[in-house]
N, C-alpha and C positions, 0 to 999 in steps of 0.2 A: 851783233851783226847791225851795219849802217842802213837806217832806211833809206829808198830812194824815192824820186818823184813820182814814180810808177807805182809804188807802194801807197804814197799818199793819196793819188788818184784813184787807185781801187778803194781804197778806206771812205773817200769822200761819195765817190759812187753810191759803194753800198748802203751807206749811211744815208743819203739821199733816198736812194729808191724804198729803203726801210720805212720813211716817214712818206712816200707817196710822194716825193718832190721831182719836178720833171728835171732831169739831168741832161740835156742838152748842153747847157752852157758850161757845164764843167768837163764833158766831153771835149766840146770845142777848145777849151782852155788845154788839156791834154794834146790834142791835135798839132796846139801851136808851139806847145813847149818841146814837141818831137821835132815839129817842123823846122824851127829857130836853129837846132845844131846843122842841120844839111845846109841850111843856106849861109850861116858862119863859116862853116868849114869850106864850102864852095868858094864863097866869096875870098878867102885866104887864100886857098890853093891857086885861083885867077890871080891875085896881086904877085904871090911867090914866082908864079908860070910867067907875068910879066917882067920880073926883075930877075929872070933864071937862076932863081934859089930854089933850093929842094926842102922839101917838110922831111925832117929827121925823127926817126922812130927813137 
């Protein structure tokens, strides 16, 4: 089974909490990693729309 970034994030959070480490920075990294995809694909869609091109599945 392939490990995803969410698996890695969950493991990091779990391990940090096990040792009593503040996890806010890890949580913020997870939010950034999730949001970047929305940003990139939104920008890509805008550029393709400006060029009258479609995204194909």
